[in-house]
N, C-alpha and C positions, 0 to 999 in steps of 0.2 A: 599540521593545520592547528587550527585555534578550533576548540570547543564552542559550543555555546549552551551546553547544558546549565540552567541556573541564570540564562541573562536578563529572562521574565522578572527575575527579582530585584533587578538593577534600577536606579532612578535616574532620570534622563537628567540632563542640565535644565530642560524646562521645568520639571517638577519637584527637583531636588529642594530641602529644606535649607534657608541660608542663616538660619540660626548658627552660629558657631558653638554655642553651648551644649548643643546637641552631640556636637563630635567630641568631646573632650575625652580623652585618653583611646580614642578608638583608631581602628587600622582604615584608612580607606584609599581604596582602589579607582584612579581615575582612567577611563579608558579613553584615549583620544592625546593627540599632541597639539591639539591648536591651540588659540589664543586664550580660550573660554576654559579649557582644561587646564591651564597654566595658571590664570587667573581665580578660577577656584581653588587650585592649590594653594596658592598663596593667602587665599581668605581662610582658609579651613586649617592652615601650617602653625598658627597660634594655638589652637586648641587640641587637634588630633595629636597621638601620638606619633603616627606615621602616617605618611602621607606619598602614595605610590602613583605615579603617572608612566602608563604603557600605551605602546601604541605600536602599529606594525610597520611603518616608514620609517628609515633612518633619519635622524635629526641633520636637518641643515642648519647650521651655525650663519651669524650673518657675516662673518668675516670669508665664509666659503663662498655666499651666495650672493653680495654686494661687494660694490665698489668700495672700499675703504678710503680712499684718496691718494695723496701725491701727486 
């Protein structure tokens, strides 16, 4: 199971600073796999040294979860 030790130090989506320069050469961990997690990762990717996105559920790719045509 996952440990929650230190989670109180994490910033939330609603409270984190959007200034990309704050994350220059930093390692960023984003907990969650929704649209906002990937939008945040994309926003910070130009400044952060590493952006890691983690989540519990298995990722569903569009080609597995949607009709692709034909």
